[in-house]
C-alpha positions in Angstrom: 96.5 119.0 133.4 98.0 116.0 131.8 100.0 113.5 134.1 101.8 111.5 131.6 101.6 110.9 127.8 98.3 109.9 126.4 97.7 108.2 123.2 95.0 108.7 120.8 95.0 106.6 117.0 93.2 107.0 114.0 93.6 103.8 111.7 90.6 104.0 109.1 88.9 102.1 106.6 91.1 104.1 104.1 94.2 102.4 105.7 92.6 98.9 105.0 89.2 97.3 104.5 90.3 94.3 106.7 90.0 95.0 110.3 92.6 92.3 111.0 95.1 94.9 109.2 94.0 97.6 111.0 94.1 95.8 114.3 97.6 94.9 113.7 98.7 98.5 113.2 96.6 99.4 116.2 98.6 96.8 118.4 102.2 97.9 117.2 101.4 101.5 117.9 99.9 100.8 121.3 102.8 98.1 122.1 105.7 100.7 121.4 104.0 103.5 123.0 103.8 101.5 126.1 107.5 100.7 125.9 108.4 104.5 125.5 105.7 106.3 127.4 108.1 106.9 130.7 110.5 108.8 128.4 108.0 111.1 126.5 106.6 114.3 127.8 103.1 115.0 129.2 101.3 115.6 126.1 98.4 114.1 124.3 99.6 112.2 120.9 97.8 111.4 118.0 99.1 108.9 115.5 97.5 108.7 112.2 98.1 106.0 110.1 98.6 106.0 106.4 97.8 103.4 103.8 101.4 102.4 103.6 101.4 101.1 106.7 99.7 98.2 105.8 102.7 97.1 103.4 105.0 97.5 106.3 105.9 94.2 108.7 105.7 94.6 112.5 109.3 95.2 112.6 109.3 98.0 110.3 106.2 99.9 111.9 108.2 99.5 115.5 111.4 100.8 114.1 109.6 103.8 112.6 107.6 104.3 116.0 110.6 104.4 117.8 112.5 106.9 115.5 108.9 109.2 116.0 109.1 108.8 119.7 112.7 109.7 119.9 112.1 112.7 117.8 109.1 113.8 120.3 111.1 113.4 123.5 114.2 115.3 121.9 111.8 118.4 120.8 110.0 118.2 124.5 113.7 118.4 125.8 114.2 121.9 124.4 111.0 123.5 125.7 111.2 125.1 128.8 108.2 124.3 131.4 
């Protein structure tokens, strides 16, 4: 049984050949998840980065992740447990 929300990430070489860019994306995902973890349902979440993530600034990545966390929390609110 899952005690709380858990995060998995996939940021592959296809996203960027540069480790610096892949790690920046991972850091943004991880920090955003930590900030919203309490409001998320107890489930496993897999975030798969796309090539377009490299072109986005940190603020843009965070804003997009905020939207995704909100959608996930709203969907879980409608599910009976």
